Backbone as ProteinMPNN parsed JSONL, in Angstrom:
{"seq_chain_A": "XXXXXXXXXXXXXXXXXXXXXXXXXXXXXXXXXXXXXXXXXXXXXXXXXXXXXXXXXXXXXXXXXXXXXXXXXXXXXXXXXXXXXXXXXXXXXXXXXXXXXXXXXXXXXXXXXXXXXXXXXXXXXXXXXXXXXXXXXXXXXXXXXXXXXXXXXXXXXXXXXXXXXXXXXXXXXXXXXXXXXXXXXXXXXXXXXXXXXXXXXXXXXXXXXXXXXXXXXXXXXXXXXXXXXXXX", "coords_chain_A": {"N_chain_A": [[92.312, 79.089, 93.003], [92.545, 82.351, 94.366], [93.577, 84.907, 93.802], [94.617, 87.02, 91.183], [97.345, 88.271, 89.443], [97.819, 90.821, 87.211], [99.739, 91.659, 84.438], [100.574, 93.877, 82.053], [102.324, 93.924, 79.055], [104.885, 95.195, 76.851], [107.6, 94.811, 74.993], [109.325, 93.963, 77.217], [111.289, 92.09, 77.714], [113.672, 91.873, 79.132], [112.916, 92.186, 81.707], [110.601, 90.737, 82.441], [110.707, 88.024, 83.371], [111.865, 88.105, 85.934], [109.987, 89.765, 87.193], [107.615, 88.207, 87.111], [108.422, 85.953, 88.598], [108.963, 87.183, 91.06], [106.4, 87.988, 91.757], [105.118, 85.511, 92.123], [106.464, 84.721, 94.335], [105.667, 86.369, 96.386], [104.548, 85.875, 98.809], [101.96, 85.004, 98.943], [100.124, 82.116, 98.691], [98.042, 81.516, 97.04], [98.186, 82.851, 94.606], [98.178, 83.713, 91.124], [99.54, 84.442, 87.849], [98.88, 86.576, 85.128], [100.079, 87.433, 82.077], [99.618, 89.901, 79.789], [100.363, 90.334, 76.61], [101.342, 92.242, 73.763], [102.339, 90.903, 71.416], [105.192, 91.384, 71.575], [108.014, 92.744, 69.932], [110.533, 92.172, 70.952], [110.346, 89.672, 71.966], [109.12, 89.137, 74.43], [106.769, 87.691, 75.01], [107.5, 85.118, 74.296], [109.219, 84.315, 76.296], [107.433, 84.229, 78.42], [105.755, 82.233, 77.5], [107.393, 79.967, 77.768], [107.681, 79.935, 80.536], [105.058, 79.471, 81.248], [104.686, 76.857, 80.387], [106.184, 75.522, 82.261], [105.128, 76.184, 84.72], [102.029, 75.999, 86.236], [100.804, 78.191, 87.333], [101.317, 80.383, 85.853], [100.21, 82.376, 83.197], [99.588, 83.223, 79.792], [98.339, 85.82, 77.829], [98.125, 86.346, 74.693], [98.004, 88.953, 72.572], [96.872, 89.866, 69.47], [95.363, 91.614, 68.063], [93.821, 94.903, 68.059], [95.803, 96.372, 69.598], [97.46, 97.809, 72.464], [98.015, 99.487, 75.583], [95.716, 100.045, 77.122], [93.652, 98.451, 75.948], [94.798, 95.961, 76.39], [94.734, 95.808, 79.176], [91.948, 95.827, 79.627], [91.151, 93.414, 78.374], [92.596, 91.627, 79.953], [91.499, 91.954, 82.533], [88.882, 91.129, 82.006], [89.399, 88.463, 81.392], [90.303, 87.532, 83.885], [87.999, 87.896, 85.45], [86.192, 86.17, 84.172], [87.409, 83.748, 84.727], [86.988, 83.542, 87.393], [88.454, 84.617, 89.563], [88.801, 86.098, 92.781], [90.106, 88.392, 93.547], [91.852, 90.915, 91.809], [94.929, 92.089, 90.947], [96.816, 94.69, 89.541], [99.907, 95.48, 88.001], [102.987, 97.045, 86.916], [105.192, 95.824, 84.3], [107.873, 96.372, 84.359], [109.406, 96.335, 86.609], [109.154, 98.466, 88.325], [107.107, 98.446, 90.133], [107.064, 96.935, 93.109], [106.473, 93.592, 93.816], [106.292, 92.726, 96.435], [104.441, 94.059, 97.944], [101.967, 93.023, 97.429], [100.913, 91.048, 99.118], [100.334, 92.564, 101.385], [98.386, 94.227, 100.302], [96.34, 92.362, 99.919], [95.632, 91.745, 102.536], [94.691, 94.218, 103.402], [92.521, 94.673, 101.716], [90.455, 93.276, 102.757], [89.045, 94.986, 104.301], [88.017, 96.848, 102.617], [87.193, 97.813, 99.18], [88.873, 98.389, 97.074], [92.358, 98.661, 96.693], [94.905, 101.002, 96.532], [98.197, 101.321, 95.501], [100.198, 103.638, 96.834], [102.279, 106.41, 96.226], [102.275, 108.758, 97.544], [101.236, 108.937, 100.099], [101.82, 108.854, 103.664], [104.855, 107.269, 104.251], [105.171, 106.342, 101.697], [107.019, 106.606, 98.548], [108.799, 108.048, 95.749], [111.152, 107.22, 93.597], [112.132, 107.694, 91.058], [111.566, 109.995, 89.631], [112.324, 112.852, 87.671], [112.755, 116.443, 87.939], [110.91, 117.802, 86.194], [109.1, 115.748, 85.629], [108.084, 115.305, 88.183], [106.717, 117.69, 88.647], [104.737, 117.613, 86.635], [103.416, 115.268, 87.403], [102.434, 115.998, 89.924], [100.638, 118.11, 89.261], [98.909, 116.681, 87.663], [97.714, 114.895, 89.464], [96.339, 116.664, 91.176], [94.573, 117.793, 89.365], [93.059, 115.562, 88.529], [91.895, 114.815, 90.95], [90.221, 116.982, 91.326], [88.561, 117.027, 88.986], [87.484, 114.412, 88.75], [86.746, 113.872, 91.282], [87.752, 112.113, 93.137], [88.984, 111.284, 96.176], [91.851, 110.601, 96.662], [95.343, 110.252, 97.295], [97.181, 109.414, 95.377], [96.246, 109.489, 92.474], [97.076, 108.717, 89.969], [98.285, 106.289, 90.098], [99.273, 103.08, 88.937], [99.285, 100.717, 90.227], [97.312, 98.564, 91.667], [94.744, 96.876, 93.542], [91.761, 95.106, 93.057], [88.497, 94.118, 94.135], [86.716, 91.542, 92.572], [83.952, 91.993, 92.192], [83.671, 94.712, 91.95], [84.995, 95.597, 89.558], [83.678, 94.098, 87.595], [81.299, 95.372, 87.331], [81.653, 97.468, 85.581], [83.411, 96.808, 83.527], [82.757, 96.3, 80.864], [82.252, 98.779, 79.886], [84.589, 100.112, 79.556], [86.919, 101.853, 77.504], [89.394, 102.939, 76.824], [92.378, 102.944, 74.946], [94.969, 103.195, 75.616], [97.46, 104.083, 78.203], [95.644, 105.692, 79.598], [93.691, 104.169, 80.589], [94.053, 103.686, 83.272], [93.1, 105.977, 84.596], [90.482, 105.966, 83.632], [89.423, 103.635, 84.755], [89.56, 104.321, 87.451], [87.748, 106.392, 87.522], [85.283, 105.085, 86.943], [85.287, 103.324, 89.068], [84.866, 105.041, 91.218], [82.236, 105.75, 90.629], [80.899, 103.459, 91.282], [80.751, 103.689, 93.934], [82.655, 102.54, 95.523], [84.648, 101.46, 98.307], [87.655, 102.858, 98.825], [91.045, 102.401, 99.617], [94.359, 103.508, 100.436], [97.727, 102.335, 100.176], [101.022, 102.664, 101.325], [103.732, 102.749, 99.03], [107.001, 102.202, 97.611], [107.949, 103.644, 94.727], [109.856, 102.49, 92.184], [112.843, 102.877, 90.114], [112.659, 101.737, 86.759], [113.661, 98.4, 86.102], [115.215, 97.803, 83.804], [115.664, 99.026, 80.414], [113.629, 101.439, 78.568], [111.383, 103.978, 79.579], [107.98, 104.09, 78.488], [106.216, 106.037, 78.851], [105.856, 109.412, 78.636], [106.385, 112.799, 79.906], [104.859, 114.739, 78.422], [102.972, 113.129, 77.315], [101.45, 112.469, 79.51], [100.299, 114.952, 79.992], [98.647, 115.19, 77.758], [96.759, 113.245, 78.351], [95.29, 114.473, 80.3], [93.416, 116.056, 79.047], [91.682, 114.184, 78.159], [90.23, 113.537, 80.35], [88.236, 115.439, 80.57], [86.628, 114.782, 78.391], [85.815, 112.279, 79.228], [84.207, 112.903, 81.431], [82.201, 114.404, 80.171], [80.922, 112.672, 78.354], [80.239, 110.42, 79.755]], "CA_chain_A": [[93.123, 80.261, 93.274], [91.727, 83.526, 94.619], [94.179, 86.169, 93.401], [95.283, 87.075, 89.887], [98.175, 89.442, 89.164], [97.784, 91.165, 85.794], [100.888, 92.446, 83.987], [100.485, 94.189, 80.622], [103.707, 94.13, 78.615], [105.333, 95.433, 75.476], [109.07, 94.898, 75.016], [109.86, 93.857, 78.576], [111.979, 90.798, 77.767], [114.743, 91.883, 80.129], [112.352, 92.33, 83.052], [109.391, 89.989, 82.746], [110.926, 86.793, 84.132], [112.051, 88.487, 87.333], [108.725, 90.282, 87.712], [106.706, 87.08, 87.335], [108.935, 85.156, 89.723], [108.777, 87.949, 92.294], [104.969, 87.921, 92.085], [104.827, 84.176, 92.641], [107.13, 84.583, 95.625], [105.316, 87.537, 97.197], [104.047, 85.446, 100.112], [100.597, 84.481, 98.802], [100.134, 80.802, 98.057], [96.927, 81.375, 96.096], [98.296, 83.844, 93.541], [98.593, 83.33, 89.787], [99.961, 85.597, 87.061], [98.491, 86.656, 83.726], [100.813, 88.436, 81.305], [98.929, 90.272, 78.55], [101.428, 90.879, 75.764], [100.92, 92.602, 72.404], [103.311, 90.328, 70.486], [106.375, 92.244, 71.679], [109.094, 92.415, 68.996], [111.717, 91.669, 71.648], [110.118, 88.297, 72.378], [108.626, 89.012, 75.811], [105.769, 86.626, 75.087], [108.16, 83.811, 74.19], [109.721, 84.007, 77.637], [106.271, 83.867, 79.227], [105.311, 80.924, 77.006], [108.219, 78.946, 78.397], [107.329, 79.901, 81.959], [103.724, 78.888, 81.313], [104.851, 75.406, 80.24], [106.832, 74.986, 83.446], [104.424, 76.525, 85.953], [100.592, 76.172, 85.978], [100.34, 79.46, 87.88], [101.657, 81.433, 84.899], [99.337, 82.363, 82.028], [99.885, 84.214, 78.76], [97.27, 86.287, 76.958], [98.826, 86.919, 73.553], [97.038, 89.807, 71.895], [97.314, 90.167, 68.11], [94.48, 92.626, 67.496], [93.501, 96.02, 68.948], [96.898, 96.47, 70.546], [97.529, 99.031, 73.27], [98.002, 99.242, 77.031], [94.35, 100.046, 77.619], [92.96, 97.256, 75.479], [95.4, 94.809, 77.069], [94.202, 95.787, 80.533], [90.539, 95.435, 79.566], [91.091, 91.975, 78.082], [93.143, 90.884, 81.092], [90.51, 91.963, 83.609], [87.777, 90.26, 81.596], [89.896, 87.097, 81.529], [90.31, 87.207, 85.309], [86.621, 87.799, 85.93], [85.62, 84.946, 83.613], [88.018, 82.599, 85.395], [86.462, 83.472, 88.742], [89.336, 85.101, 90.631], [88.126, 87.031, 93.687], [90.864, 89.633, 93.611], [92.738, 91.13, 90.667], [95.888, 93.165, 91.181], [97.561, 95.036, 88.334], [101.182, 96.146, 88.241], [103.805, 97.204, 85.72], [106.111, 94.739, 84.003], [109.243, 96.867, 84.237], [110.095, 96.26, 87.884], [108.959, 99.675, 89.13], [106.162, 98.093, 91.188], [107.594, 95.786, 93.828], [105.406, 92.648, 94.164], [106.246, 92.416, 97.868], [103.294, 94.721, 98.559], [100.712, 92.345, 97.09], [100.405, 90.377, 100.325], [99.742, 93.611, 102.226], [97.146, 94.629, 99.636], [95.332, 91.334, 100.176], [95.168, 91.892, 103.916], [93.944, 95.468, 103.521], [91.283, 94.658, 100.93], [89.401, 92.68, 103.583], [88.293, 96.074, 104.924], [87.632, 97.81, 101.58], [86.907, 97.21, 97.881], [89.993, 98.658, 96.175], [93.577, 99.152, 97.335], [95.801, 101.699, 95.615], [99.574, 101.479, 95.939], [100.362, 105.085, 96.768], [103.577, 107.036, 96.44], [102.127, 110.077, 98.138], [100.774, 108.902, 101.479], [102.926, 108.701, 104.601], [105.552, 106.002, 104.087], [105.387, 106.1, 100.276], [108.088, 107.399, 97.937], [108.957, 107.954, 94.299], [112.601, 107.362, 93.45], [112.615, 107.813, 89.679], [111.092, 111.187, 88.938], [113.084, 114.074, 87.538], [111.995, 117.607, 88.392], [109.777, 118.042, 85.305], [108.131, 114.666, 85.826], [107.444, 115.529, 89.475], [105.766, 118.784, 88.487], [103.614, 117.118, 85.831], [102.689, 114.298, 88.209], [101.705, 116.732, 90.969], [99.52, 118.808, 88.64], [97.972, 115.657, 87.189], [96.967, 114.389, 90.614], [95.41, 117.697, 91.62], [93.566, 117.936, 88.31], [92.172, 114.406, 88.588], [91.125, 114.904, 92.186], [89.188, 117.997, 91.125], [87.629, 116.675, 87.907], [86.802, 113.142, 88.992], [86.199, 113.892, 92.636], [88.262, 110.981, 93.903], [89.835, 111.802, 97.238], [93.014, 109.751, 96.923], [96.584, 111.009, 97.117], [97.886, 108.979, 94.164], [95.205, 109.188, 91.485], [97.667, 108.206, 88.73], [98.972, 105.023, 90.355], [98.833, 101.925, 88.162], [99.475, 99.541, 91.076], [96.043, 98.547, 92.389], [94.039, 95.602, 93.7], [90.307, 95.261, 93.031], [87.605, 92.978, 94.281], [86.102, 91.242, 91.274], [82.61, 92.537, 92.114], [83.74, 96.118, 91.571], [85.362, 95.756, 88.152], [82.715, 93.484, 86.686], [80.18, 96.302, 87.147], [81.89, 98.454, 84.528], [84.477, 96.424, 82.593], [82.265, 96.374, 79.483], [82.156, 100.19, 79.499], [85.932, 100.656, 79.381], [87.224, 102.067, 76.094], [90.722, 103.512, 76.609], [93.315, 102.068, 74.245], [96.321, 103.529, 76.079], [97.545, 104.129, 79.67], [94.523, 106.413, 80.194], [92.842, 103.16, 81.217], [94.213, 103.82, 84.725], [92.159, 107.014, 85.014], [89.128, 105.537, 83.287], [88.987, 102.666, 85.773], [89.362, 105.047, 88.708], [86.495, 107.138, 87.369], [84.153, 104.171, 87.092], [85.329, 102.784, 90.429], [84.189, 106.023, 92.065], [80.804, 105.712, 90.354], [80.324, 102.3, 91.975], [80.78, 104.035, 95.357], [83.539, 101.581, 96.18], [85.478, 101.921, 99.415], [89.036, 102.844, 98.341], [92.087, 102.709, 100.593], [95.704, 103.593, 99.877], [98.8, 101.693, 100.937], [102.287, 103.287, 100.886], [104.711, 101.954, 98.288], [108.143, 102.886, 97.015], [107.936, 103.494, 93.266], [111.266, 102.339, 91.864], [113.273, 103.019, 88.732], [112.468, 100.498, 86.023], [114.84, 97.548, 86.209], [116.004, 98.046, 82.598], [114.852, 99.508, 79.308], [113.241, 102.846, 78.538], [109.976, 104.209, 79.874], [107.151, 104.391, 77.329], [105.319, 107.121, 79.223], [106.591, 110.663, 78.68], [105.636, 113.857, 80.569], [103.877, 115.377, 77.563], [101.888, 112.166, 77.148], [100.599, 112.652, 80.677], [99.534, 116.181, 79.785], [97.609, 114.879, 76.77], [95.713, 112.474, 78.999], [94.454, 115.339, 81.125], [92.296, 116.518, 78.239], [90.741, 113.079, 78.021], [89.373, 113.528, 81.532], [87.073, 116.266, 80.249], [85.782, 113.973, 77.513], [85.238, 111.212, 80.065], [83.135, 113.488, 82.225], [81.125, 114.888, 79.308], [80.21, 111.616, 77.624], [79.878, 109.287, 80.603]], "C_chain_A": [[92.253, 81.508, 93.393], [92.257, 84.801, 93.983], [94.892, 86.062, 92.063], [96.076, 88.368, 89.783], [98.228, 89.646, 87.657], [98.975, 92.062, 85.455], [100.761, 92.649, 82.482], [101.869, 94.577, 80.124], [103.826, 94.467, 77.135], [106.831, 95.707, 75.549], [109.64, 94.97, 76.432], [110.608, 92.533, 78.762], [113.045, 90.746, 78.855], [114.207, 91.924, 81.563], [111.326, 91.278, 83.43], [109.627, 88.73, 83.588], [111.09, 87.091, 85.615], [110.751, 88.974, 87.961], [107.766, 89.146, 88.04], [107.159, 86.239, 88.531], [108.754, 85.874, 91.056], [107.314, 87.953, 92.727], [104.639, 86.578, 92.723], [105.44, 83.941, 94.011], [106.811, 85.734, 96.583], [104.779, 87.161, 98.567], [102.618, 84.954, 100.095], [100.645, 83.14, 98.077], [99.1, 80.698, 96.949], [96.993, 82.367, 94.935], [98.746, 83.217, 92.226], [98.879, 84.608, 88.99], [99.445, 85.474, 85.628], [99.289, 87.778, 83.074], [100.066, 88.667, 79.999], [99.943, 90.991, 77.67], [100.943, 91.099, 74.337], [101.956, 92.17, 71.361], [104.572, 91.205, 70.43], [107.472, 91.808, 70.71], [110.335, 91.845, 69.674], [111.521, 90.264, 72.21], [109.672, 88.107, 73.817], [107.684, 87.824, 75.942], [106.387, 85.233, 74.991], [108.715, 83.371, 75.532], [108.575, 83.537, 78.519], [105.72, 82.511, 78.791], [106.089, 79.794, 77.656], [107.908, 78.822, 79.882], [105.976, 79.235, 82.165], [103.79, 77.362, 81.222], [105.371, 74.758, 81.524], [106.039, 75.204, 84.728], [102.951, 76.793, 85.666], [100.019, 77.473, 86.541], [100.628, 80.641, 86.953], [100.803, 81.281, 83.644], [99.73, 83.487, 81.071], [98.632, 84.529, 77.962], [97.953, 87.032, 75.818], [97.829, 87.655, 72.672], [97.579, 90.236, 70.534], [96.465, 91.237, 67.432], [94.187, 93.706, 68.539], [94.567, 96.173, 70.026], [96.891, 97.804, 71.279], [97.394, 98.687, 74.734], [96.59, 99.154, 77.585], [93.588, 98.794, 77.228], [93.49, 95.994, 76.165], [94.849, 94.677, 78.485], [92.749, 95.338, 80.572], [90.41, 93.932, 79.35], [91.569, 91.146, 79.269], [92.144, 90.837, 82.248], [89.309, 91.081, 83.246], [88.161, 88.789, 81.748], [89.844, 86.666, 82.988], [88.919, 87.038, 85.886], [85.977, 86.503, 85.454], [86.158, 83.69, 84.295], [87.627, 82.5, 86.867], [87.392, 83.885, 89.867], [88.592, 86.136, 91.478], [88.794, 88.396, 93.716], [91.783, 89.722, 92.39], [93.626, 92.328, 90.979], [96.642, 93.426, 89.892], [98.839, 95.765, 88.726], [102.0, 96.156, 86.966], [104.784, 96.048, 85.554], [107.559, 95.153, 83.912], [110.029, 96.846, 85.541], [109.907, 97.473, 88.771], [107.958, 99.461, 90.265], [106.651, 96.815, 91.869], [106.461, 94.853, 94.258], [105.309, 92.325, 95.65], [105.026, 93.032, 98.552], [101.978, 93.969, 98.341], [100.091, 91.667, 98.308], [99.744, 91.386, 101.261], [98.437, 94.12, 101.629], [96.016, 93.644, 99.968], [94.784, 91.432, 101.591], [94.283, 93.131, 104.055], [92.6, 95.409, 102.814], [90.146, 93.937, 101.66], [88.523, 93.749, 104.222], [87.892, 97.156, 103.917], [87.355, 97.062, 100.28], [88.072, 97.33, 96.905], [91.171, 99.172, 97.002], [94.457, 99.788, 96.272], [97.187, 101.776, 96.239], [99.979, 102.926, 95.744], [101.772, 105.547, 97.094], [103.489, 108.247, 97.351], [101.394, 110.09, 99.472], [101.986, 108.678, 102.368], [103.545, 107.315, 104.467], [105.83, 105.653, 102.639], [106.497, 106.983, 99.726], [108.142, 107.138, 96.442], [110.416, 108.238, 93.984], [113.057, 107.708, 92.042], [112.272, 109.124, 88.979], [112.135, 112.3, 88.876], [112.188, 115.238, 87.924], [110.757, 117.849, 87.531], [108.695, 116.999, 85.515], [107.39, 114.835, 87.147], [106.385, 116.62, 89.378], [104.523, 118.318, 87.736], [102.755, 116.154, 86.648], [101.854, 114.991, 89.281], [100.475, 117.423, 90.39], [98.461, 117.82, 88.165], [97.098, 115.153, 88.33], [95.925, 115.409, 91.082], [94.254, 117.848, 90.639], [92.548, 116.793, 88.377], [91.305, 114.429, 89.839], [89.97, 115.876, 92.032], [88.125, 117.538, 90.138], [86.821, 115.413, 88.206], [86.174, 113.102, 90.379], [86.627, 112.722, 93.485], [89.258, 111.495, 94.926], [90.931, 110.794, 97.607], [94.264, 110.557, 96.6], [97.272, 110.679, 95.801], [96.885, 108.512, 93.112], [95.767, 108.618, 90.189], [98.406, 106.883, 88.928], [98.388, 103.899, 89.51], [99.012, 100.623, 88.919], [98.274, 99.454, 92.004], [95.474, 97.142, 92.464], [92.543, 95.882, 93.807], [89.621, 93.971, 93.461], [86.891, 92.786, 92.949], [84.751, 91.933, 91.111], [82.593, 94.0, 91.691], [83.969, 96.269, 90.072], [84.303, 95.19, 87.219], [81.485, 94.365, 86.483], [80.381, 97.228, 85.953], [82.891, 98.028, 83.462], [84.035, 96.523, 81.136], [82.129, 97.817, 78.988], [83.527, 100.793, 79.181], [86.293, 100.737, 77.898], [88.651, 102.528, 75.813], [91.662, 102.503, 75.964], [94.733, 102.171, 74.81], [96.37, 103.57, 77.608], [96.46, 104.958, 80.354], [93.544, 105.454, 80.862], [92.908, 103.266, 82.741], [93.215, 104.834, 85.275], [90.721, 106.601, 84.76], [88.587, 104.564, 84.333], [88.743, 103.348, 87.113], [88.048, 105.816, 88.676], [85.284, 106.228, 87.595], [84.113, 103.526, 88.476], [84.622, 103.738, 91.385], [82.677, 105.947, 91.87], [80.123, 104.514, 91.012], [80.225, 102.53, 93.478], [81.614, 103.03, 96.159], [84.324, 102.246, 97.299], [86.939, 101.744, 98.998], [89.995, 103.201, 99.474], [93.444, 102.723, 99.89], [96.719, 102.936, 100.81], [100.131, 102.247, 100.439], [103.218, 102.308, 100.175], [105.885, 102.834, 97.89], [108.108, 102.596, 95.523], [109.38, 103.557, 92.788], [111.58, 102.696, 90.415], [113.053, 101.69, 88.025], [113.762, 99.717, 86.035], [115.775, 97.727, 85.018], [115.073, 98.513, 81.497], [114.478, 100.965, 79.484], [111.75, 102.991, 78.778], [109.218, 104.589, 78.606], [106.217, 105.567, 77.602], [106.124, 108.397, 79.439], [105.741, 111.753, 79.344], [104.553, 114.496, 79.7], [102.722, 114.43, 77.224], [100.922, 112.291, 78.306], [99.713, 113.887, 80.518], [98.382, 115.939, 78.806], [96.442, 114.136, 77.408], [94.779, 113.347, 79.835], [93.246, 115.852, 80.352], [91.25, 115.419, 78.057], [89.793, 112.994, 79.211], [88.099, 114.314, 81.27], [86.1, 115.476, 79.378], [85.088, 112.872, 78.293], [84.065, 111.732, 80.856], [81.942, 113.874, 81.355], [80.281, 113.775, 78.728], [79.841, 110.415, 78.475], [79.233, 109.773, 81.881]], "O_chain_A": [[91.325, 81.697, 92.606], [91.475, 85.693, 93.653], [95.671, 85.137, 91.833], [95.532, 89.449, 90.013], [98.632, 88.75, 86.916], [99.195, 93.089, 86.097], [100.833, 91.685, 81.72], [102.516, 95.453, 80.697], [103.0, 94.085, 76.306], [107.263, 96.718, 76.103], [110.344, 95.915, 76.789], [110.564, 91.932, 79.835], [113.293, 89.688, 79.433], [114.958, 91.721, 82.517], [111.183, 90.951, 84.609], [108.803, 88.411, 84.445], [110.516, 86.401, 86.457], [110.443, 88.647, 89.107], [107.173, 89.122, 89.118], [106.344, 85.864, 89.374], [108.429, 85.246, 92.064], [107.017, 87.926, 93.921], [103.958, 86.521, 93.747], [104.994, 83.071, 94.76], [107.595, 86.034, 97.482], [104.571, 88.037, 99.406], [102.104, 84.525, 101.128], [101.159, 83.055, 96.961], [99.249, 79.896, 96.026], [95.964, 82.69, 94.342], [99.581, 82.313, 92.208], [98.51, 85.708, 89.403], [99.554, 84.421, 84.999], [99.185, 88.937, 83.475], [99.9, 87.746, 79.199], [100.332, 92.124, 77.956], [100.234, 90.267, 73.77], [102.39, 92.97, 70.533], [104.955, 91.698, 69.369], [107.825, 90.63, 70.67], [111.106, 91.118, 69.048], [112.418, 89.721, 72.854], [109.832, 87.019, 74.37], [107.795, 87.042, 76.885], [105.85, 84.276, 75.548], [108.683, 82.186, 75.865], [108.714, 82.574, 79.272], [105.267, 81.729, 79.626], [105.511, 78.781, 78.049], [107.876, 77.716, 80.42], [105.774, 78.518, 83.144], [103.038, 76.662, 81.9], [105.049, 73.612, 81.836], [106.246, 74.497, 85.715], [102.639, 77.724, 84.923], [98.872, 77.817, 86.256], [100.228, 81.769, 87.239], [100.689, 80.186, 83.093], [100.15, 84.563, 81.496], [97.946, 83.628, 77.479], [98.316, 88.2, 75.956], [96.924, 87.049, 72.099], [98.619, 90.89, 70.452], [96.809, 91.713, 66.35], [94.288, 93.466, 69.742], [94.27, 96.112, 71.22], [96.378, 98.802, 70.773], [96.737, 97.709, 75.092], [96.295, 98.297, 78.417], [92.956, 98.152, 78.067], [92.729, 95.079, 76.48], [94.537, 93.576, 78.94], [92.357, 94.563, 81.444], [89.656, 93.258, 80.052], [91.012, 90.087, 79.557], [91.967, 89.791, 82.871], [88.784, 90.367, 84.101], [87.349, 87.97, 82.18], [89.393, 85.563, 83.297], [88.68, 86.153, 86.707], [85.302, 85.817, 86.222], [85.449, 82.691, 84.423], [87.903, 81.492, 87.517], [87.144, 83.538, 91.022], [87.842, 86.954, 90.946], [88.136, 89.422, 93.887], [92.406, 88.738, 91.992], [93.143, 93.43, 91.24], [97.064, 92.486, 89.219], [98.851, 96.565, 89.662], [101.747, 95.378, 86.047], [105.158, 95.383, 86.521], [108.396, 94.382, 83.442], [111.18, 97.281, 85.584], [110.451, 97.51, 89.875], [107.96, 100.205, 91.245], [106.649, 95.742, 91.265], [105.57, 95.277, 94.994], [104.335, 91.707, 96.08], [104.622, 92.578, 99.622], [100.984, 94.258, 99.007], [98.876, 91.713, 98.497], [98.71, 91.093, 101.861], [97.49, 94.413, 102.358], [94.889, 94.047, 100.258], [93.591, 91.222, 101.812], [93.258, 93.1, 104.736], [91.637, 96.03, 103.265], [88.998, 93.988, 101.219], [87.399, 93.47, 104.638], [87.478, 98.248, 104.307], [87.289, 95.833, 100.266], [88.245, 96.49, 96.022], [91.004, 100.007, 97.891], [94.724, 99.183, 95.233], [97.34, 102.239, 97.369], [100.093, 103.393, 94.611], [102.372, 105.139, 98.088], [104.502, 108.714, 97.873], [100.973, 111.152, 99.931], [103.065, 108.347, 101.876], [102.846, 106.306, 104.559], [106.636, 104.764, 102.365], [106.875, 107.979, 100.343], [107.606, 106.15, 95.94], [110.865, 109.379, 94.094], [114.237, 107.989, 91.832], [112.666, 109.326, 87.83], [112.75, 112.649, 89.884], [111.004, 115.051, 88.205], [109.671, 118.077, 88.064], [107.51, 117.327, 85.573], [106.197, 114.543, 87.228], [105.299, 116.5, 89.945], [103.397, 118.594, 88.149], [101.527, 116.209, 86.597], [100.705, 114.618, 89.519], [99.388, 117.335, 90.962], [97.264, 118.089, 88.256], [95.886, 115.003, 88.175], [94.776, 115.059, 91.35], [93.102, 118.01, 91.04], [91.34, 117.017, 88.295], [90.12, 114.099, 89.788], [88.873, 115.635, 92.537], [86.93, 117.644, 90.412], [85.62, 115.359, 87.944], [85.198, 112.39, 90.615], [85.948, 112.369, 94.448], [90.276, 112.083, 94.559], [90.939, 110.222, 98.697], [94.244, 111.435, 95.737], [97.877, 111.55, 95.176], [96.7, 107.315, 92.889], [95.008, 108.084, 89.38], [99.083, 106.411, 88.014], [97.17, 103.773, 89.38], [98.906, 99.544, 88.337], [98.203, 100.168, 93.005], [95.688, 96.321, 91.572], [92.113, 96.77, 94.543], [90.105, 92.873, 93.185], [86.512, 93.753, 92.288], [84.429, 92.41, 90.023], [81.603, 94.473, 91.133], [83.229, 96.982, 89.393], [84.059, 95.754, 86.152], [80.707, 94.131, 85.557], [79.412, 97.72, 85.374], [83.194, 98.818, 82.567], [84.856, 96.803, 80.262], [81.913, 98.046, 77.798], [83.605, 101.873, 78.596], [86.013, 99.817, 77.13], [89.079, 102.506, 74.659], [91.732, 101.348, 76.385], [95.588, 101.336, 74.517], [95.419, 103.135, 78.257], [96.362, 104.932, 81.581], [92.668, 105.88, 81.615], [91.929, 102.968, 83.426], [92.563, 104.588, 86.29], [89.841, 106.857, 85.582], [87.43, 104.663, 84.743], [87.813, 102.984, 87.833], [87.328, 105.883, 89.673], [84.374, 106.569, 88.351], [83.04, 103.219, 88.995], [83.869, 103.305, 92.258], [81.92, 106.067, 92.833], [78.92, 104.542, 91.27], [79.695, 101.695, 94.211], [81.311, 102.721, 97.311], [84.625, 103.439, 97.244], [87.41, 100.618, 98.837], [89.785, 104.175, 100.197], [93.647, 102.04, 98.886], [96.597, 102.972, 102.034], [100.349, 102.294, 99.228], [103.46, 101.197, 100.647], [105.771, 104.058, 97.84], [108.222, 101.445, 95.102], [110.051, 104.573, 92.97], [110.674, 102.804, 89.589], [113.24, 100.63, 88.623], [114.845, 100.301, 85.985], [116.991, 97.797, 85.192], [113.852, 98.416, 81.618], [114.935, 101.638, 80.407], [110.948, 102.223, 78.246], [109.736, 105.313, 77.755], [105.516, 106.037, 76.705], [106.977, 108.454, 80.325], [104.514, 111.655, 79.351], [103.453, 114.767, 80.181], [101.626, 114.877, 76.886], [99.708, 112.226, 78.115], [98.532, 113.868, 80.865], [97.272, 116.431, 79.012], [95.284, 114.363, 77.058], [93.619, 112.997, 80.051], [92.178, 116.06, 80.928], [90.074, 115.701, 77.829], [88.694, 112.45, 79.103], [87.014, 113.913, 81.691], [84.89, 115.501, 79.607], [83.92, 112.567, 78.052], [83.032, 111.069, 80.943], [80.795, 113.69, 81.761], [79.062, 113.909, 78.617], [79.202, 109.484, 77.985], [78.857, 108.965, 82.729]]}, "name": "protein", "num_of_chains": 1, "seq": "XXXXXXXXXXXXXXXXXXXXXXXXXXXXXXXXXXXXXXXXXXXXXXXXXXXXXXXXXXXXXXXXXXXXXXXXXXXXXXXXXXXXXXXXXXXXXXXXXXXXXXXXXXXXXXXXXXXXXXXXXXXXXXXXXXXXXXXXXXXXXXXXXXXXXXXXXXXXXXXXXXXXXXXXXXXXXXXXXXXXXXXXXXXXXXXXXXXXXXXXXXXXXXXXXXXXXXXXXXXXXXXXXXXXXXXX"}
C-alpha cells in the first residue's frame, strides 16, 4: 500500500466509523487508515478495534502516554514512515474534512511535495465559521504568512498530504503536544524547501459533537510561533 490516511481522535465515537469508511471509499485502492486515539473515554478506540479486526486496511494506534493532538500526530507520522508508506495524508476525525478530496491530492502530489487542502483559494469554502472565528482565522493566516514566510492561503489547514521524504527529514524535531503541531510541521516543511501546492476544499461543520478548538486557543498558538522562530 502506498497511501496512509492519519486520523487523530479524542471522543469521536459518533463520527469515526463514517470517517474511516469514507476514507476507504475515496477512490484510491491503495489507501489504508491509521487512527491514533488517546484512549477516548467515549470508546472511540473500541470502535476502531472492531473495524481493525474486520478490515486489514484499518489500523489503531492506541496511545496511553504523552497524550495530546500533537504527540498523536508525531507518533502517527513516525508509524507511517516506519511502515514504508509513500504518501501520508492527515485529516480530522469529526467529518469536517471530506475524504473525497484524497484522490485529487494524490494526483496533484505527483507535481509537488505537499498538498494543502485550502479553504481560501478559488473554489474553496468554509461553512462552519461564525463571525469571531472568521476574524481570528483571517488574522492567524496573515500572521503565520508573515512570521513563517510560507506563501500559502490556508496556513492553518489541518488537511494535508505529504511525501514521506519530506516529513522524515524533520519528524524527530517535532515537539508540539497540541494542535500547534499543524503550524510546526508547516514551518519545518518550508525549511526543507518543499514544493507546496493548495487544492480547494469545502470545510464542513463537524458531523456531531463539540469542537475542541476555541478562538482564544488559536490566539494562544500565535505566541508559540515566536518561540518556534527564536529557538529553531
